[in-house]
py3Dmol code that shows the C-alpha trace and the ligand (Angstrom):
import py3Dmol

protein = """\
ATOM      1  CA  UNK A   1       0.000   0.000   0.000  1.00  0.00           C
ATOM      2  CA  UNK A   2       1.125   3.533  -0.729  1.00  0.00           C
ATOM      3  CA  UNK A   3       1.351   6.327   1.826  1.00  0.00           C
ATOM      4  CA  UNK A   4      -1.846   7.937   0.531  1.00  0.00           C
ATOM      5  CA  UNK A   5      -3.719   4.631   0.626  1.00  0.00           C
ATOM      6  CA  UNK A   6      -2.613   4.090   4.210  1.00  0.00           C
ATOM      7  CA  UNK A   7      -3.758   7.574   5.161  1.00  0.00           C
ATOM      8  CA  UNK A   8      -7.084   7.017   3.433  1.00  0.00           C
ATOM      9  CA  UNK A   9      -7.559   3.907   5.538  1.00  0.00           C
ATOM     10  CA  UNK A  10      -6.863   5.821   8.746  1.00  0.00           C
ATOM     11  CA  UNK A  11      -9.222   8.596   7.745  1.00  0.00           C
ATOM     12  CA  UNK A  12     -12.101   6.150   7.388  1.00  0.00           C
ATOM     13  CA  UNK A  13     -11.149   4.132  10.456  1.00  0.00           C
ATOM     14  CA  UNK A  14     -10.478   6.805  13.073  1.00  0.00           C
ATOM     15  CA  UNK A  15     -13.349   8.446  14.970  1.00  0.00           C
ATOM     16  CA  UNK A  16     -13.801  12.104  14.011  1.00  0.00           C
ATOM     17  CA  UNK A  17     -12.589  13.394  17.393  1.00  0.00           C
ATOM     18  CA  UNK A  18      -9.251  11.570  17.204  1.00  0.00           C
ATOM     19  CA  UNK A  19      -6.330  13.527  15.745  1.00  0.00           C
ATOM     20  CA  UNK A  20      -3.865  11.582  13.633  1.00  0.00           C
ATOM     21  CA  UNK A  21      -0.244  12.651  14.045  1.00  0.00           C
ATOM     22  CA  UNK A  22       1.721  11.239  11.119  1.00  0.00           C
ATOM     23  CA  UNK A  23       5.067  10.266  12.614  1.00  0.00           C
ATOM     24  CA  UNK A  24       7.580  10.955   9.852  1.00  0.00           C
ATOM     25  CA  UNK A  25      10.902  10.601  11.688  1.00  0.00           C
ATOM     26  CA  UNK A  26      13.760   9.293   9.495  1.00  0.00           C
ATOM     27  CA  UNK A  27      11.565   9.614   6.376  1.00  0.00           C
ATOM     28  CA  UNK A  28      12.549  11.834   3.417  1.00  0.00           C
ATOM     29  CA  UNK A  29      10.638  15.017   2.565  1.00  0.00           C
ATOM     30  CA  UNK A  30       9.293  13.305  -0.575  1.00  0.00           C
ATOM     31  CA  UNK A  31       7.392  10.829   1.630  1.00  0.00           C
ATOM     32  CA  UNK A  32       6.055  13.630   3.806  1.00  0.00           C
ATOM     33  CA  UNK A  33       4.963  15.523   0.696  1.00  0.00           C
ATOM     34  CA  UNK A  34       3.017  12.490  -0.486  1.00  0.00           C
ATOM     35  CA  UNK A  35       1.151  12.551   2.829  1.00  0.00           C
ATOM     36  CA  UNK A  36       0.737  16.334   2.598  1.00  0.00           C
ATOM     37  CA  UNK A  37      -0.701  16.067  -0.897  1.00  0.00           C
ATOM     38  CA  UNK A  38      -3.305  13.624   0.309  1.00  0.00           C
ATOM     39  CA  UNK A  39      -4.408  16.128   2.943  1.00  0.00           C
ATOM     40  CA  UNK A  40      -2.317  15.322   6.030  1.00  0.00           C
ATOM     41  CA  UNK A  41      -1.304  18.458   7.948  1.00  0.00           C
ATOM     42  CA  UNK A  42      -0.117  17.163  11.330  1.00  0.00           C
ATOM     43  CA  UNK A  43       3.348  15.614  11.459  1.00  0.00           C
ATOM     44  CA  UNK A  44       5.373  14.278  14.383  1.00  0.00           C
ATOM     45  CA  UNK A  45       9.159  14.113  14.643  1.00  0.00           C
ATOM     46  CA  UNK A  46      11.422  12.992  17.474  1.00  0.00           C
ATOM     47  CA  UNK A  47      14.603  14.934  16.642  1.00  0.00           C
ATOM     48  CA  UNK A  48      14.510  18.710  16.818  1.00  0.00           C
ATOM     49  CA  UNK A  49      17.049  19.395  14.084  1.00  0.00           C
ATOM     50  CA  UNK A  50      15.430  16.968  11.645  1.00  0.00           C
ATOM     51  CA  UNK A  51      12.077  18.619  12.315  1.00  0.00           C
ATOM     52  CA  UNK A  52      13.547  22.074  11.780  1.00  0.00           C
ATOM     53  CA  UNK A  53      15.045  21.067   8.427  1.00  0.00           C
ATOM     54  CA  UNK A  54      11.735  19.646   7.251  1.00  0.00           C
ATOM     55  CA  UNK A  55       9.850  22.716   8.516  1.00  0.00           C
ATOM     56  CA  UNK A  56      12.120  24.953   6.430  1.00  0.00           C
ATOM     57  CA  UNK A  57      11.612  22.906   3.284  1.00  0.00           C
ATOM     58  CA  UNK A  58       7.899  22.202   3.512  1.00  0.00           C
ATOM     59  CA  UNK A  59       4.646  24.210   3.203  1.00  0.00           C
ATOM     60  CA  UNK A  60       3.954  26.479   6.148  1.00  0.00           C
ATOM     61  CA  UNK A  61       0.427  25.271   6.954  1.00  0.00           C
ATOM     62  CA  UNK A  62       1.813  22.115   8.575  1.00  0.00           C
ATOM     63  CA  UNK A  63       1.433  21.569  12.338  1.00  0.00           C
ATOM     64  CA  UNK A  64       4.716  20.198  13.661  1.00  0.00           C
ATOM     65  CA  UNK A  65       4.612  18.106  16.828  1.00  0.00           C
ATOM     66  CA  UNK A  66       7.726  17.176  18.800  1.00  0.00           C
ATOM     67  CA  UNK A  67       7.005  13.689  20.114  1.00  0.00           C
ATOM     68  CA  UNK A  68      10.490  12.688  21.325  1.00  0.00           C
ATOM     69  CA  UNK A  69      12.503  13.347  24.445  1.00  0.00           C
ATOM     70  CA  UNK A  70      13.614  16.991  24.456  1.00  0.00           C
ATOM     71  CA  UNK A  71      17.070  18.256  25.345  1.00  0.00           C
ATOM     72  CA  UNK A  72      16.853  21.702  26.874  1.00  0.00           C
ATOM     73  CA  UNK A  73      19.669  23.198  24.817  1.00  0.00           C
ATOM     74  CA  UNK A  74      17.778  22.445  21.582  1.00  0.00           C
ATOM     75  CA  UNK A  75      14.431  23.987  22.487  1.00  0.00           C
ATOM     76  CA  UNK A  76      15.440  27.253  20.796  1.00  0.00           C
ATOM     77  CA  UNK A  77      15.521  25.600  17.353  1.00  0.00           C
ATOM     78  CA  UNK A  78      11.857  24.618  17.432  1.00  0.00           C
ATOM     79  CA  UNK A  79      10.436  27.472  19.506  1.00  0.00           C
ATOM     80  CA  UNK A  80       9.575  29.620  16.451  1.00  0.00           C
ATOM     81  CA  UNK A  81       7.209  27.065  14.964  1.00  0.00           C
ATOM     82  CA  UNK A  82       6.467  23.939  17.041  1.00  0.00           C
ATOM     83  CA  UNK A  83       2.740  23.460  17.665  1.00  0.00           C
ATOM     84  CA  UNK A  84       2.750  20.841  20.414  1.00  0.00           C
ATOM     85  CA  UNK A  85       5.498  19.270  22.532  1.00  0.00           C
ATOM     86  CA  UNK A  86       4.322  15.829  23.676  1.00  0.00           C
ATOM     87  CA  UNK A  87       6.999  14.603  26.046  1.00  0.00           C
ATOM     88  CA  UNK A  88       7.566  17.241  28.722  1.00  0.00           C
ATOM     89  CA  UNK A  89       8.765  15.591  31.915  1.00  0.00           C
ATOM     90  CA  UNK A  90      10.238  18.276  34.155  1.00  0.00           C
ATOM     91  CA  UNK A  91       9.731  21.793  35.443  1.00  0.00           C
ATOM     92  CA  UNK A  92      13.223  22.722  34.205  1.00  0.00           C
ATOM     93  CA  UNK A  93      12.231  21.827  30.669  1.00  0.00           C
ATOM     94  CA  UNK A  94       8.990  23.811  30.947  1.00  0.00           C
ATOM     95  CA  UNK A  95      10.967  26.820  32.118  1.00  0.00           C
ATOM     96  CA  UNK A  96      13.243  26.587  29.105  1.00  0.00           C
ATOM     97  CA  UNK A  97      10.299  26.193  26.703  1.00  0.00           C
ATOM     98  CA  UNK A  98       8.643  29.210  28.333  1.00  0.00           C
ATOM     99  CA  UNK A  99      11.802  31.287  27.928  1.00  0.00           C
ATOM    100  CA  UNK A 100      12.185  30.463  24.227  1.00  0.00           C
ATOM    101  CA  UNK A 101       8.459  30.864  23.555  1.00  0.00           C
ATOM    102  CA  UNK A 102       8.608  34.332  25.076  1.00  0.00           C
ATOM    103  CA  UNK A 103      11.530  35.315  22.841  1.00  0.00           C
ATOM    104  CA  UNK A 104       9.360  34.333  19.888  1.00  0.00           C
ATOM    105  CA  UNK A 105       6.280  36.068  21.295  1.00  0.00           C
ATOM    106  CA  UNK A 106       4.400  32.799  21.283  1.00  0.00           C
ATOM    107  CA  UNK A 107       2.577  30.480  23.638  1.00  0.00           C
ATOM    108  CA  UNK A 108       3.673  26.871  23.189  1.00  0.00           C
ATOM    109  CA  UNK A 109       1.301  24.024  23.968  1.00  0.00           C
ATOM    110  CA  UNK A 110       2.770  21.120  25.942  1.00  0.00           C
ATOM    111  CA  UNK A 111       1.737  17.686  27.158  1.00  0.00           C
ATOM    112  CA  UNK A 112       3.183  16.097  30.277  1.00  0.00           C
ATOM    113  CA  UNK A 113       4.543  12.634  29.626  1.00  0.00           C
ATOM    114  CA  UNK A 114       3.372  10.162  32.247  1.00  0.00           C
ATOM    115  CA  UNK A 115       5.196   6.896  32.736  1.00  0.00           C
ATOM    116  CA  UNK A 116       2.716   4.055  32.398  1.00  0.00           C
ATOM    117  CA  UNK A 117       4.887   1.278  30.969  1.00  0.00           C
ATOM    118  CA  UNK A 118       6.785  -1.330  32.912  1.00  0.00           C
ATOM    119  CA  UNK A 119      10.013  -0.840  31.013  1.00  0.00           C
ATOM    120  CA  UNK A 120      12.668   1.184  32.772  1.00  0.00           C
ATOM    121  CA  UNK A 121      13.673   2.801  29.493  1.00  0.00           C
ATOM    122  CA  UNK A 122      10.499   4.803  29.016  1.00  0.00           C
ATOM    123  CA  UNK A 123      10.648   8.445  30.085  1.00  0.00           C
ATOM    124  CA  UNK A 124       7.970  10.270  31.980  1.00  0.00           C
ATOM    125  CA  UNK A 125       6.738  11.534  35.325  1.00  0.00           C
ATOM    126  CA  UNK A 126       4.656   9.660  37.836  1.00  0.00           C
ATOM    127  CA  UNK A 127       1.162  10.845  38.682  1.00  0.00           C
ATOM    128  CA  UNK A 128       2.094  12.425  42.006  1.00  0.00           C
ATOM    129  CA  UNK A 129       4.937  14.492  40.536  1.00  0.00           C
ATOM    130  CA  UNK A 130       2.716  15.660  37.699  1.00  0.00           C
ATOM    131  CA  UNK A 131      -0.045  16.648  40.136  1.00  0.00           C
ATOM    132  CA  UNK A 132       2.424  18.595  42.279  1.00  0.00           C
ATOM    133  CA  UNK A 133       3.784  20.344  39.224  1.00  0.00           C
ATOM    134  CA  UNK A 134       0.345  21.296  37.931  1.00  0.00           C
ATOM    135  CA  UNK A 135      -0.707  22.687  41.302  1.00  0.00           C
ATOM    136  CA  UNK A 136       2.499  24.657  41.906  1.00  0.00           C
ATOM    137  CA  UNK A 137       2.753  28.446  42.090  1.00  0.00           C
ATOM    138  CA  UNK A 138       5.827  28.394  39.857  1.00  0.00           C
ATOM    139  CA  UNK A 139       3.940  26.993  36.930  1.00  0.00           C
ATOM    140  CA  UNK A 140       1.449  29.856  36.981  1.00  0.00           C
ATOM    141  CA  UNK A 141       4.317  32.246  36.381  1.00  0.00           C
ATOM    142  CA  UNK A 142       5.137  30.601  33.069  1.00  0.00           C
ATOM    143  CA  UNK A 143       2.914  32.698  30.834  1.00  0.00           C
ATOM    144  CA  UNK A 144       4.207  31.476  27.487  1.00  0.00           C
ATOM    145  CA  UNK A 145       3.463  27.793  27.890  1.00  0.00           C
ATOM    146  CA  UNK A 146       0.176  25.985  28.203  1.00  0.00           C
ATOM    147  CA  UNK A 147      -0.214  22.427  29.439  1.00  0.00           C
ATOM    148  CA  UNK A 148      -3.064  21.028  27.394  1.00  0.00           C
ATOM    149  CA  UNK A 149      -2.995  17.355  28.325  1.00  0.00           C
ATOM    150  CA  UNK A 150      -1.009  14.172  28.787  1.00  0.00           C
ATOM    151  CA  UNK A 151       0.996  11.714  26.724  1.00  0.00           C
ATOM    152  CA  UNK A 152       2.026   8.163  27.448  1.00  0.00           C
ATOM    153  CA  UNK A 153       3.511   5.055  25.901  1.00  0.00           C
ATOM    154  CA  UNK A 154       2.379   1.565  26.793  1.00  0.00           C
ATOM    155  CA  UNK A 155       4.728  -1.365  27.280  1.00  0.00           C
ATOM    156  CA  UNK A 156       5.862  -2.947  24.019  1.00  0.00           C
ATOM    157  CA  UNK A 157       4.149  -6.324  24.339  1.00  0.00           C
ATOM    158  CA  UNK A 158       1.631  -8.607  22.613  1.00  0.00           C
ATOM    159  CA  UNK A 159      -0.360  -8.766  25.832  1.00  0.00           C
ATOM    160  CA  UNK A 160      -3.393  -6.631  24.893  1.00  0.00           C
ATOM    161  CA  UNK A 161      -4.774  -6.793  28.382  1.00  0.00           C
ATOM    162  CA  UNK A 162      -1.658  -5.252  29.864  1.00  0.00           C
ATOM    163  CA  UNK A 163      -1.581  -2.529  27.208  1.00  0.00           C
ATOM    164  CA  UNK A 164      -5.266  -1.735  27.833  1.00  0.00           C
ATOM    165  CA  UNK A 165      -4.689  -1.514  31.564  1.00  0.00           C
ATOM    166  CA  UNK A 166      -1.834   0.924  31.074  1.00  0.00           C
ATOM    167  CA  UNK A 167      -3.946   3.100  28.784  1.00  0.00           C
ATOM    168  CA  UNK A 168      -6.836   2.999  31.271  1.00  0.00           C
ATOM    169  CA  UNK A 169      -4.503   4.153  33.981  1.00  0.00           C
ATOM    170  CA  UNK A 170      -3.473   7.165  31.918  1.00  0.00           C
ATOM    171  CA  UNK A 171      -7.072   7.972  30.990  1.00  0.00           C
ATOM    172  CA  UNK A 172      -7.997   7.984  34.656  1.00  0.00           C
ATOM    173  CA  UNK A 173      -5.184  10.397  35.520  1.00  0.00           C
ATOM    174  CA  UNK A 174      -6.213  12.581  32.566  1.00  0.00           C
ATOM    175  CA  UNK A 175      -9.822  12.731  33.794  1.00  0.00           C
ATOM    176  CA  UNK A 176      -8.726  13.603  37.322  1.00  0.00           C
ATOM    177  CA  UNK A 177      -6.476  16.455  36.172  1.00  0.00           C
ATOM    178  CA  UNK A 178      -9.180  17.696  33.814  1.00  0.00           C
ATOM    179  CA  UNK A 179     -11.512  18.364  36.724  1.00  0.00           C
ATOM    180  CA  UNK A 180      -9.101  21.032  37.992  1.00  0.00           C
ATOM    181  CA  UNK A 181      -8.082  22.455  34.642  1.00  0.00           C
ATOM    182  CA  UNK A 182     -10.512  23.122  31.823  1.00  0.00           C
ATOM    183  CA  UNK A 183      -7.565  23.684  29.467  1.00  0.00           C
ATOM    184  CA  UNK A 184      -6.857  19.965  29.612  1.00  0.00           C
ATOM    185  CA  UNK A 185      -7.976  18.602  26.241  1.00  0.00           C
ATOM    186  CA  UNK A 186      -5.480  16.248  24.673  1.00  0.00           C
ATOM    187  CA  UNK A 187      -4.724  12.651  25.588  1.00  0.00           C
ATOM    188  CA  UNK A 188      -1.925  11.484  23.294  1.00  0.00           C
ATOM    189  CA  UNK A 189      -1.660   7.712  23.395  1.00  0.00           C
ATOM    190  CA  UNK A 190      -1.402   4.974  20.778  1.00  0.00           C
ATOM    191  CA  UNK A 191       1.070   4.114  17.993  1.00  0.00           C
ATOM    192  CA  UNK A 192       0.976   1.802  14.959  1.00  0.00           C
ATOM    193  CA  UNK A 193       0.827  -1.338  17.075  1.00  0.00           C
ATOM    194  CA  UNK A 194      -1.654  -0.249  19.713  1.00  0.00           C
ATOM    195  CA  UNK A 195      -3.702   2.714  18.456  1.00  0.00           C
ATOM    196  CA  UNK A 196      -6.951   0.711  18.390  1.00  0.00           C
ATOM    197  CA  UNK A 197      -6.595  -0.227  22.047  1.00  0.00           C
ATOM    198  CA  UNK A 198      -5.636   3.357  22.848  1.00  0.00           C
ATOM    199  CA  UNK A 199      -8.777   4.758  21.203  1.00  0.00           C
ATOM    200  CA  UNK A 200     -10.973   2.174  22.912  1.00  0.00           C
ATOM    201  CA  UNK A 201      -9.517   3.438  26.164  1.00  0.00           C
ATOM    202  CA  UNK A 202     -10.068   7.133  25.575  1.00  0.00           C
ATOM    203  CA  UNK A 203      -7.208   8.462  23.441  1.00  0.00           C
ATOM    204  CA  UNK A 204      -7.984  11.481  21.275  1.00  0.00           C
ATOM    205  CA  UNK A 205      -4.581  11.782  19.606  1.00  0.00           C
ATOM    206  CA  UNK A 206      -2.649   8.890  18.075  1.00  0.00           C
ATOM    207  CA  UNK A 207       0.961   9.014  16.886  1.00  0.00           C
ATOM    208  CA  UNK A 208       1.288   6.676  13.933  1.00  0.00           C
ATOM    209  CA  UNK A 209       4.498   6.152  11.976  1.00  0.00           C
ATOM    210  CA  UNK A 210       5.220   2.807  10.361  1.00  0.00           C
ATOM    211  CA  UNK A 211       1.553   1.996   9.595  1.00  0.00           C
ATOM    212  CA  UNK A 212       1.557   5.075   7.333  1.00  0.00           C
ATOM    213  CA  UNK A 213       5.115   5.392   6.025  1.00  0.00           C
ATOM    214  CA  UNK A 214       6.327   1.788   6.262  1.00  0.00           C
ATOM    215  CA  UNK A 215       9.150   0.431   8.365  1.00  0.00           C
ATOM    216  CA  UNK A 216      12.005   2.720   9.324  1.00  0.00           C
ATOM    217  CA  UNK A 217      15.581   1.863   8.436  1.00  0.00           C
ATOM    218  CA  UNK A 218      17.944   3.203  11.027  1.00  0.00           C
ATOM    219  CA  UNK A 219      21.456   3.573   9.700  1.00  0.00           C
TER     220      UNK A 219
END
"""
ligand_1 = """\
15
LIG
C 8.319 6.607 16.660
C 7.284 6.999 17.616
C 5.927 6.748 17.357
C 5.427 6.017 16.132
O 5.800 4.684 16.155
P 5.185 3.628 15.113
O 5.279 2.339 15.824
O 6.047 3.697 13.899
O 3.794 4.041 14.823
C 5.000 7.197 18.293
N 5.371 7.846 19.411
C 6.663 8.102 19.697
C 6.994 8.817 20.948
C 7.661 7.691 18.813
O 8.943 7.942 19.106
"""
view = py3Dmol.view(width=600, height=400)
view.addModel(protein, "pdb")
view.setStyle({"model": 0}, {"cartoon": {"style": "trace"}})
view.addModel(ligand_1, "xyz")
view.setStyle({"model": 1}, {"stick": {}})
view.zoomTo()
view.show()
């Protein structure tokens, strides 16, 4: 199947209130343009410099999402244009994003990444730390960032029940935080292998790479 056929399939399959982020990391601009030409406008990358290069080369009505772990010293490269940063996991990082957003006279939308998987390798905050952060006085002083929801990654396993439980856990945290903050709107969970389970469990933003663009070759 071609990229546009894959996208067509997602468009018919996904509920209308679920946003599809086309994860284009490692893929050439020609692949992204094929997706763009079949109507896709939201793209996700996990390396800031790669995203910046693609942003420069591609049409300016694209929404660029940073879905990967963010190093503070690179925030400045994406601050002029990034639409949503999915994987924020510390106050220090938020402070840096706020500083660079201010320089660009922008407000940058962020998601807090919550650790729901078993694997030690997955980044993210635990629920208590996120709750403390959201309730803190310091965060109110950051006028150029907005925390609009949560992001999480389930354990990489064939055990659907475990994956569902992890997604349910995140949905529950999302609903609890939402009670205190009406700006909470986005629950980013689900990738090529588990987006169906994620949507069943309340996701409204899925990050899909290989099921659209094919397998990635890392060199
Ligand atoms: C690469 C990546 C994805 C997409 O993965 P696929 O399995 O190719 O759909 C989603 N989220 C994050 C954070 C990623 O790094």
